[in-house]
MARZAKE-330642 format. One record per residue: residue number from 1; x, y, z of N, C-alpha, C, O in turn. Coordinates in steps of 0.1 Angstrom, whole numbers. Layout:
<rs>
   seq   neast   nnorth     nup   caeast   canorth    caup   ceast   cnorth     cup   oeast   onorth     oup
   NUM       X        Y       Z        X         Y       Z       X        Y       Z       X        Y       Z
...
</rs>
This chain:
<rs>
   seq   neast   nnorth     nup   caeast   canorth    caup   ceast   cnorth     cup   oeast   onorth     oup
     1       8      -12       0        0         0       0       9       12       0      17       15       9
     2       7       21     -10       15        33     -11       5       45     -11      -5       45     -18
     3       7       54      -2       -1        66       0       7       79      -2      18       80       3
     4       1       88      -9        6       102     -10      -1      110       0     -13      111       0
     5       7      117       8        1       127      17       4      141      12      16      144      11
     6      -6      149      10       -5       162       5     -12      171      15     -23      167      21
     7      -7      183      18      -14       192      27     -10      207      25      -1      210      18
     8     -19      215      30      -16       230      30     -12      235      16      -2      242      14
     9     -21      232       7      -19       237      -7     -22      252      -7     -15      260     -14
    10     -31      257       0      -34       271       2     -37      279     -12     -30      288     -15
    11     -46      274     -19      -51       282     -31     -56      295     -26     -64      295     -16
    12     -53      306     -32      -57       319     -27     -63      328     -38     -59      326     -50
    13     -72      336     -35      -77       346     -43     -79      359     -35     -82      358     -23
    14     -77      371     -41      -80       383     -34     -95      385     -34    -102      383     -45
    15    -101      390     -24     -115       394     -24    -116      409     -22    -111      415     -13
    16    -123      415     -32     -125       430     -32    -140      433     -29    -144      444     -29
    17    -147      423     -26     -161       424     -22    -162      428      -7    -159      420       1
    18    -167      440      -4     -167       444      10    -176      435      19    -174      434      31
    19    -186      429      13     -195       421      20    -188      408      24    -193      401      33
    20    -178      404      17     -170       392      21    -159      395      31    -152      386      35
    21    -158      408      35     -147       412      44    -152      416      58    -144      420      66
    22    -165      414      60     -170       418      74    -168      406      83    -178      402      89
    23    -156      400      84     -154       388      92    -139      386      93    -131      395      89
    24    -135      375      97     -121       372      98    -113      373      85    -101      374      85
    25    -121      372      74     -114       372      61    -106      384      58     -97      384      51
    26    -110      395      65     -102       408      63     -88      406      68     -79      412      62
    27     -86      398      78      -73       395      83     -65      386      73     -53      389      70
    28     -72      376      67      -65       368      57     -62      376      45     -51      374      39
    29     -70      385      40      -68       393      29     -56      402      31     -47      405      23
    30     -56      408      43      -44       417      47     -31      409      47     -21      414      43
    31     -32      397      51      -20       388      51     -15      385      37      -3      385      35
    32     -25      383      28      -21       381      14     -14      393       8      -4      392       2
    33     -20      405      11      -14       417       6      -1      420      12       8      427       6
    34       1      416      24       14       418      31      25      409      27      37      411      31
    35      22      399      19       33       390      14      30      376      13      38      368       7
    36      19      371      20       16       357      20      14      352       5      18      341       2
    37       8      360      -3        5       356     -17      18      352     -24      19      343     -32
    38      29      360     -21       42       358     -28      48      345     -22      57      339     -29
    39      45      341     -10       51       329      -4      45      316     -10      51      306      -9
    40      33      317     -16       27       304     -21      25      306     -36      18      314     -41
    41      33      298     -43       35       300     -58      25      291     -65      27      279     -67
    42      13      297     -69        3       289     -75       7      283     -88       2      272     -92
    43      16      289     -95       21       284    -108      28      270    -107      30      263    -117
    44      32      266     -95       39       254     -93      30      242     -91      34      231     -92
    45      17      245     -89        7       234     -86       6      223     -97       5      211     -94
    46       6      228    -109        5       218    -120      17      208    -120      14      196    -122
    47      29      213    -117       40       203    -116      39      194    -105      43      182    -106
    48      33      198     -93       31       190     -82      21      179     -86      23      167     -83
    49      10      183     -92        0       173     -97       6      163    -107       4      151    -106
    50      14      168    -116       21       159    -126      29      148    -118      29      137    -122
    51      36      153    -108       45       144    -101      37      133     -94      41      121     -94
    52      26      137     -87       18       127     -80      12      117     -90      11      105     -87
    53       7      122    -101        1       113    -111      11      103    -116       8       91    -117
    54      23      107    -118       34        98    -123      37       87    -113      41       76    -117
    55      35       90    -100       39        80     -90      29       69     -89      32       58     -84
    56      16       71     -93        6        61     -94       4       53     -81       4       41     -80
    57       3       61     -70        1        55     -57     -13       49     -55     -22       52     -64
    58     -15       41     -45      -28        35     -43     -38       45     -37     -50       43     -40
    59     -34       55     -30      -43        64     -23     -37       77     -21     -25       78     -19
    60     -45       87     -21      -41       101     -18     -49      106      -6     -61      105      -5
    61     -41      111       4      -46       117      16     -42      131      17     -31      135      17
    62     -52      140      17      -50       154      18     -55      159      32     -66      157      36
    63     -45      165      40      -48       168      54     -51      182      56     -46      188      66
    64     -59      188      47      -65       201      50     -58      213      44     -47      213      39
    65     -64      225      46      -60       238      41     -58      238      26     -47      241      21
    66     -68      234      18      -67       235       4     -69      250       0     -64      254     -11
    67     -76      258       8      -79       272       5     -71      280      15     -64      276      24
    68     -73      294      14      -66       303      23     -76      311      31     -75      312      43
    69     -87      316      25      -97       323      33    -111      317      30    -121      323      33
    70    -112      305      25     -125       297      24    -135      305      14    -147      303      16
    71    -129      312       5     -138       318      -6    -143      307     -14    -137      297     -17
    72    -156      309     -20     -161       300     -29    -152      298     -41    -151      286     -46
    73    -146      308     -46     -137       308     -57    -125      300     -54    -119      293     -63
    74    -120      300     -42     -108       293     -38    -111      278     -38    -103      270     -43
    75    -123      274     -33     -127       260     -33    -128      255     -48    -124      244     -51
    76    -135      263     -56     -136       259     -70    -123      258     -77    -121      248     -85
    77    -113      267     -74     -100       266     -80     -93      253     -75     -86      247     -83
    78     -94      250     -62      -88       238     -57     -93      226     -64     -85      217     -67
    79    -106      225     -65     -112       213     -71    -108      211     -86    -105      200     -90
    80    -107      222     -93     -103       222    -107     -88      218    -108     -84      210    -116
    81     -80      224    -100      -65       222    -101     -61      208     -97     -52      203    -102
    82     -69      202     -88      -66       188     -83     -74      177     -91     -74      166     -86
    83     -81      181    -101      -91       172    -107     -84      159    -112     -91      148    -111
    84     -72      159    -117      -66       147    -122     -62      138    -110     -59      126    -113
    85     -62      142     -98      -60       134     -86     -72      129     -80     -72      120     -72
    86     -84      134     -84      -96       132     -77    -107      125     -86    -119      127     -85
    87    -102      118     -96     -111       112    -106    -118       99    -100    -129       95    -105
    88    -113       94     -89     -119        82     -83    -120       84     -68    -110       85     -61
    89    -132       86     -63     -134        90     -49    -130       79     -40    -127       81     -28
    90    -129       66     -45     -124        55     -36    -109       56     -34    -104       48     -25
    91    -102       64     -41      -87        65     -40     -82       78     -35     -70       81     -36
    92     -91       85     -29      -87        98     -23     -95      101     -10    -107       98     -10
    93     -88      106       0      -95       110      13     -90      124      16     -79      127      15
    94    -100      133      19      -97       147      22    -104      151      35    -116      149      36
    95     -96      157      44     -102       163      56     -99      178      56     -90      183      49
    96    -107      186      63     -105       200      63     -94      205      72     -90      198      81
    97     -89      217      68      -80       224      77     -86      237      82     -97      240      78
    98     -80      244      91      -86       256      97     -89      266      87     -99      274      88
    99     -81      267      76      -84       277      66     -96      274      57    -102      282      51
   100     -99      261      57     -111       257      50    -124      259      58    -135      258      53
   101    -122      263      71     -134       267      79    -131      281      84    -134      284      96
   102    -126      289      75     -120       302      79    -131      312      85    -128      320      94
   103    -143      311      80     -153       320      85    -166      313      89    -168      301      84
   104    -174      319      98     -186       313     102    -195      311      90    -202      301      89
   105    -195      320      80     -203       319      68    -199      307      60    -208      299      55
   106    -186      304      58     -182       293      50    -186      279      57    -189      269      51
   107    -186      280      71     -190       268      78    -205      265      76    -210      254      74
   108    -213      276      78     -228       275      76    -231      270      62    -241      263      60
   109    -224      275      52     -227       271      38    -222      258      35    -224      252      24
   110    -214      252      44     -208       239      42    -199      239      29    -200      230      21
   111    -191      249      28     -183       251      15    -174      239      13    -172      234       2
   112    -167      235      24     -158       223      23    -165      211      19    -161      204      10
   113    -176      208      26     -184       196      23    -190      195       9    -190      185       3
   114    -194      207       5     -200       208      -9    -190      204     -19    -193      198     -30
   115    -177      208     -17     -167       207     -27    -160      194     -26    -156      187     -36
   116    -157      189     -13     -148       178     -11    -154      167      -2    -147      157       1
   117    -167      169       1     -173       159      10    -174      145       5    -174      135      13
   118    -174      143      -8     -175       130     -14    -162      121     -11    -162      109     -14
   119    -151      128      -7     -139       121      -5    -137      117      10    -125      117      15
   120    -147      114      17     -147       109      30    -160      102      33    -170      105      26
   121    -161       93      43     -173        87      46    -184       97      50    -181      108      56
   122    -196       94      47     -207       103      51    -209      102      66    -205       93      73
   123    -215      113      72     -218       112      86    -208      121      94    -198      126      88
   124    -209      121     107     -201       130     115    -187      124     117    -185      112     116
   125    -178      133     121     -165       129     125    -166      124     140    -175      128     147
   126    -157      115     144     -147       108     136    -153       96     128    -164       92     131
   127    -146       92     118     -151        81     110    -139       72     107    -127       76     108
   128    -141       60     103     -131        50     100    -133       46      85    -143       41      82
   129    -123       48      77     -123        45      63    -113       34      60    -101       36      61
   130    -118       23      56     -108        11      53    -103       13      38    -111       15      29
   131     -90       11      37      -84        12      24     -81       -2      18     -81       -4       6
   132     -78      -11      27      -76       -25      23     -79      -34      36     -82      -28      46
   133     -78      -47      35      -81       -55      47     -72      -52      60     -76      -55      71
   134     -61      -45      58      -52       -43      69     -51      -28      73     -46      -25      84
   135     -55      -19      64      -52        -5      66     -65        3      66     -74        1      58
   136     -66       13      75      -77        22      76     -73       36      81     -63       37      88
   137     -81       46      77      -78        60      81     -89       63      91    -101       62      88
   138     -85       69     103      -94        74     112     -94       89     111     -84       96     114
   139    -105       95     106     -106       109     103    -110      117     115    -121      114     120
   140    -103      127     119     -106       136     130    -108      151     124    -102      154     114
   141    -115      159     131     -117       173     127    -117      182     139    -126      183     147
   142    -105      188     141     -103       198     152    -105      212     148    -102      221     155
   143    -109      214     135     -111       228     130    -123      235     136    -132      228     141
   144    -122      248     137     -134       256     141    -132      270     136    -121      275     133
   145    -143      277     134     -143       291     129    -141      299     141    -149      301     150
   146    -128      305     142     -124       312     153    -114      323     149    -107      321     139
   147    -113      333     157     -103       344     153     -89      339     154     -81      344     146
   148     -86      329     162      -72       324     163     -71      312     154     -81      307     149
   149     -59      307     152      -57       295     144     -57      282     152     -54      272     147
   150     -60      284     165      -60       272     174     -73      264     172     -84      269     169
   151     -71      251     173      -82       242     171     -86      235     184     -80      237     194
   152     -96      227     183     -101       219     195    -108      207     190    -117      207     182
   153    -103      195     195     -110       183     191    -122      181     201    -120      181     213
   154    -134      181     195     -146       180     204    -145      168     213    -140      157     209
   155    -151      170     225     -151       159     235    -158      146     229    -154      135     232
   156    -168      148     221     -175       136     216    -167      128     207    -170      116     205
   157    -156      134     201     -147       126     192    -141      114     200    -139      103     194
   158    -137      116     212     -130       106     219    -138       93     221    -133       82     219
   159    -150       95     226     -159        83     228    -162       76     215    -161       64     215
   160    -165       83     205     -168        77     192    -156       70     186    -157       59     181
   161    -144       76     188     -132        70     182    -129       57     190    -125       47     184
   162    -131       57     203     -129        45     211    -138       34     207    -134       22     206
   163    -150       37     204     -160        27     199    -155       22     185    -156        9     183
   164    -151       30     177     -146        25     163    -134       16     164    -133        7     155
   165    -126       17     174     -114         9     176    -115       -1     187    -105       -8     190
   166    -127       -3     192     -128       -11     205    -126      -26     202    -120      -33     210
   167    -131      -31     191     -131       -45     188    -118      -50     183    -115      -46     171
   168    -110      -57     190      -97       -62     184     -98      -70     171     -89      -70     163
   169    -110      -76     169     -112       -84     157    -113      -76     145    -110      -80     134
   170    -118      -63     146     -120       -55     135    -111      -43     134    -111      -35     124
   171    -103      -41     145      -94       -29     145     -84      -31     134     -78      -42     133
   172     -81      -21     126      -71       -23     115     -57      -25     121     -53      -19     130
   173     -50      -34     114      -36       -37     118     -27      -25     115     -18      -22     123
   174     -30      -17     105      -23        -5     102     -32        7     102     -40        9      94
   175     -31       14     113      -40        25     116     -33       39     112     -22       42     116
   176     -40       47     104      -36        60     101     -46       70     106     -58       69     103
   177     -41       79     114      -50        90     119     -47      102     111     -36      107     109
   178     -58      108     106      -57       121      98     -64      132     106     -75      132     109
   179     -56      142     109      -60       154     116     -52      165     112     -39      164     112
   180     -58      176     108      -50       188     103     -40      193     114     -29      197     110
   181     -43      192     126      -35       198     137     -25      187     142     -29      176     146
   182     -12      190     143       -3       182     150      -6      182     165     -11      191     170
   183      -2      171     171       -2       170     186      11      175     191      12      182     201
   184      22      170     185       36       174     189      43      177     176      41      171     166
   185      52      187     177       61       190     165      75      187     169      79      188     181
   186      84      185     160       98       184     163     103      196     170      98      207     167
   187     114      195     178      119       207     185     121      219     177     118      230     182
   188     126      218     165      128       230     157     116      237     153     116      249     150
   189     104      231     153       91       237     150      82      239     162      70      243     160
   190      86      235     173       77       235     185      72      249     189      61      250     192
   191      81      259     187       76       273     191      65      277     181      56      284     186
   192      66      274     169       56       278     159      42      271     162      32      278     162
   193      43      258     166       30       251     169      24      257     182      12      256     183
   194      32      262     191       27       266     204      16      276     203       6      276     211
   195      16      285     193        7       296     192      -5      292     183     -14      300     181
   196      -5      280     177      -16       276     168     -20      261     170     -23      254     160
   197     -18      256     182      -20       242     185     -35      240     188     -43      249     188
   198     -38      227     190      -52       224     196     -51      228     211     -42      225     218
   199     -62      235     216      -61       239     229     -63      228     239     -60      229     251
   200     -68      216     235      -68       204     243     -59      194     239     -62      182     239
   201     -47      198     234      -37       188     228     -33      178     239     -29      167     235
   202     -32      182     251      -28       172     262     -38      161     263     -34      149     265
   203     -51      164     262      -61       154     263     -61      145     251     -62      133     252
   204     -58      151     239      -57       143     227     -45      134     228     -46      122     225
   205     -34      139     233      -22       130     235     -24      119     245     -20      108     242
   206     -31      122     256      -34       111     265     -43      100     258     -40       88     261
   207     -52      104     250      -60        94     243     -52       86     233     -53       74     232
   208     -43       93     226      -35        86     216     -25       75     222     -22       66     216
   209     -22       77     235      -13        67     241     -20       54     244     -14       44     247
   210     -33       54     242      -41        42     245     -45       34     233     -51       23     234
   211     -41       38     221      -46        32     209     -36       23     202     -39       17     191
   212     -24       23     207      -13        14     200      -7       21     188      -8       33     187
   213       1       14     181        9        19     170       0       26     159     -11       20     155
   214       4       37     155       -3        44     144       5       55     137      15       60     143
   215       2       58     125        7        69     118      -3       81     120     -15       79     120
   216       3       93     123       -5       105     125      -2      115     115       9      121     115
   217     -11      116     105       -8       125      93     -15      138      95     -27      139      97
   218      -7      149      95      -12       162      98      -6      172      89       1      169      80
   219      -9      185      92       -4       196      84      -2      208      93       4      207     104
   220      -7      220      89       -8       232      97       5      239      99       6      251      96
   221      15      232     103       29       238     103      35      235      90      36      223      86
   222      40      245      83       44       243      69      59      238      69      68      245      64
   223      60      226      73       74       219      73      72      204      73      63      199      79
   224      80      198      65       79       183      63      87      176      75      98      180      78
   225      81      166      80       88       158      91      82      144      91      71      141      87
   226      90      135      97       86       122     101      94      119     113     106      116     113
   227      88      118     125       95       116     137      86      109     147      73      110     146
   228      92      103     157       85        96     168      86      104     180      97      104     186
   229      75      111     185       76       119     197      79      111     209      74      100     211
   230      88      116     218       91       108     230      79      107     239      78       97     246
   231      70      116     238       58       116     246      47      106     241      38      103     247
   232      49      102     228       40        93     221      48       83     214      48       83     202
   233      53       73     221       63        64     215      56       54     205      63       48     197
   234      43       53     205       36        44     195      32       52     183      25       46     174
   235      36       64     182       31        73     171      43       76     161      54       79     166
   236      41       75     148       49        81     138      42       94     133      32       92     126
   237      47      105     136       41       118     132      46      122     119      58      123     116
   238      37      124     109       40       128      95      34      141      91      21      142      92
   239      42      150      86       37       162      81      43      164      67      56      163      66
   240      35      167      57       41       167      44      46      181      40      51      183      29
   241      43      191      49       48       205      45      38      211      35      27      206      33
   242      42      222      29       33       230      20      39      229       6      51      234       4
   243      32      223      -4       39       221     -17      42      233     -25      50      233     -34
   244      35      244     -22       37       256     -30      45      267     -23      46      278     -28
   245      50      264     -12       57       274      -3      70      278     -10      78      270     -15
   246      73      291     -10       86       296     -14      95      296      -2      92      301       8
   247     106      289      -4      115       286       8     129      290       5     138      282       2
   248     132      303       6      146       308       3     156      303      14     168      303      11
   249     151      299      25      161       295      36     166      280      33     176      277      38
   250     158      272      26      162       259      24     158      249      35     161      238      35
   251     152      255      46      149       247      57     135      241      56     131      232      64
   252     126      246      47      113       241      46     110      238      31     101      244      25
   253     117      228      25      115       225      11     101      221       8      95      213      15
   254      94      227      -2       80       224      -5      79      211     -12      87      207     -20
   255      68      204      -8       66       191     -14      55      183      -8      45      188      -3
   256      57      170      -8       47       161      -3      53      148       1      65      145      -1
   257      46      139       8       52       126      13      46      114       5      35      114       1
   258      55      105       4       51        92      -2      53       81       9      65       79      14
   259      42       75      14       43        66      25      40       52      19      30       49      13
   260      49       43      22       48        29      17      47       20      29      55       20      38
   261      37       11      29       35         1      39      34      -13      33      26      -15      24
   262      42      -22      38       42       -36      33      43      -45      45      53      -45      52
   263      32      -52      48       31       -60      60      33      -51      72      25      -42      74
   264      44      -53      80       46       -44      91      56      -33      89      58      -24      97
   265      61      -32      77       71       -22      73      65       -9      69      55       -9      63
   266      71        2      73       67        15      70      80       23      65      90       23      72
   267      79       29      53       89        38      49      83       51      44      72       51      38
   268      90       62      45       85        75      42      95       83      33     107       84      38
   269      91       88      22      100        96      14      94      110      12      81      112      12
   270     102      120      12       97       134      10     102      138      -5     113      138      -8
   271      92      141     -13       94       146     -26      94      162     -25      83      167     -22
   272     104      168     -28      105       183     -27     110      189     -39     118      184     -47
   273     105      201     -42      109       209     -53     121      217     -49     120      226     -41
   274     132      214     -56      145       221     -53     150      228     -66     153      221     -75
   275     151      241     -65      156       248     -77     147      245     -89     135      250     -90
   276     152      237     -99      144       235    -111     139      220    -113     135      216    -124
   277     140      213    -102      136       199    -103     132      193     -90     131      200     -80
   278     130      180     -90      125       173     -78     137      165     -71     146      160     -78
   279     136      165     -58      146       158     -50     138      149     -41     128      153     -35
   280     143      136     -40      136       127     -31     145      124     -19     157      120     -21
   281     140      125      -7      148       124       5     141      114      14     129      116      18
   282     148      103      18      142        94      28     141      100      42     150      107      47
   283     129       99      48      127       105      61     126       94      72     129       97      84
   284     121       82      69      119        72      79     118       58      72     113       57      61
   285     123       48      80      121        34      76     122       25      88     132       26      95
   286     112       17      89      112         7     100     105       -6      96      93       -5      93
   287     112      -17      94      106       -29      89      97      -36      99      90      -45      95
   288      96      -31     111       87       -37     121      79      -27     129      75      -30     140
   289      76      -16     122       68        -6     129      54      -11     134      50       -8     145
   290      48      -18     125       34       -23     129      35      -38     134      25      -45     133
   291      46      -41     140       47       -55     146      38      -56     158      35      -46     165
   292      33      -68     160       25       -70     172      33      -68     185      44      -72     186
   293      27      -61     194       34       -58     207      37      -71     214      30      -81     214
   294      49      -71     221       53       -83     228      44      -85     241      42      -75     248
   295      41      -97     243       33      -100     256      42     -105     266      49     -115     265
   296      42      -98     278       51      -101     289      45     -113     297      52     -117     306
</rs>
């Protein structure tokens, strides 16, 4: 099973309609005018799509923030730009990011669900989507329409998630959790996450320690990583970074992740755009990551 993880595409449009700016969107538009638009290179998206198409993976997982200010035109642009990746709803899973729920109006209009809802199981979060007999995605949604970028995983998620994973006979051998918000970031990015984390991240972390080995696919912080947090030893945290980000520092190369699972083995590659071409960098490999825990 090979999965492409893509996140934080951030398609953007300027809004000059004053009726669309009587909300948090005025902050997002100001951010675009102040330089955010230059940081996300929309002209690169076609090359990203080409690369993913060429890889012919089994499944595509998009972990949110397809848009920037949740404008209807941004959603339409995202759907059109990614159309070659979304021809088969059984081979793509998409969850929202905080920018896809940017305003109360976009939440009430269900803009994300209208555009991308077909790429997830129907019904409320959390849900469990099986990809093959051994692999499943547990979808979470910690986004909320709020002035800050901080999220919160609703209390009801915990009980429902426990129910979905309660039966050892049906629990997937390879569990992937998809949530836009990281629980823990590598030390070099910890300060950035601090100001836009889930406000109940400690409660989320406590719950995650009870569910066994899992991949945790997230976004939100625009940096690629694959690491095992000391506080969550059964987790492999995966962030694909932002594929359109302009990165003059070289510390946040834009791209996406290729995750390969074979039996108990997990390996992760980062495909990044460097200068005028693609570079592939191994981030993680463990032939026994999903091995059965030893019984004492």
